[in-house]
N, C-alpha and C positions, 0 to 999 in steps of 0.2 A: 504494500501500501503506500502510495506515495506522500510525502509530506503536504501536499495540494490537499488531498481527500483526507487527512486523518482530523480524528475529533478525540475529546476525550469525555468521558462522563466522570463527574465528580458524586461519591455515594458518600453518604454519611451514615454513620451506623452508632447507635447506642451500646457497645459493648460492655457489656457488665463481668465478662468472666475471658480474662484475658487466655487462658489456656484454650478454651473452646474456641476462641477468635484465632487463635494460632494453629490448633487442627482445622477448621475451616480452609482459611489460607493454604495450608501445607496440601489440603486435598484439590482444592481449587486450582492452584497455578500449574499442574500440568495439563488440565483442561482449557484453558485458557488460548494458548497460541493458536488451537484449532478455529477459533472464533476472530482472531487478529487480535486479542485481548490479553492484557497482561497486569499486574498489580504493579501500582509505581509508587505510590508514596502513602504510608500511614501518618496520621496525626492525632495526637490524642490531648484533650484538654486537662491543664496543669490543675485540676482542683480549683479552676475558677468560675465563680459562678456568675453568670452574665443574664442580667437579665435584660429582656428584649427578643427582637427578631436576629438572633446572631446567625441561624442558617441562610436566612434571606440574606443577610450582610455578605456572607462568604459566597454565595451563587451571584449577587452582585459583584464582587471584587472578582469572581474567577471570570464571568461575563466581560467586564471590563477587561481584564489582561487578554482574553481570547480575543476581542476585538482590536486590542493595541498591537496584537500579534499576528494580524492579517486573516482571523478566520473566518470562514464563512458566516453571514450573519444568519441564516436560516439554522445550522447546527447550535449557534449559541443561542436564537430563540427557544432551543430544546429545553436550556437550561430552567426556563419559569413554568416547565409543565411538571 
C-alpha cells in the first residue's frame, strides 16, 4: 500500500487489566498483516483524571495532524464517526 492511500485508525480502549491486554495484543499481532494492519503505539493515561471531552479532543488533534500531513479529507472525516 502506498503512502498516498495509507490511513490510520485511532482506537481508544479502557484497559483495566494489563495482562489481558498484553495477551490480546499478542494474539492479534500475527493476524493484522493479512489485513494491512499493525499495532503502532500504545498510550496510557498517567492516572490523571480529566473532566471534559478528552476523547473528542484527542480525535480533533489526530484529525488536525492528519490534515497537516496531507491526508485525504474523506479519510479524516471518518474520525468523526
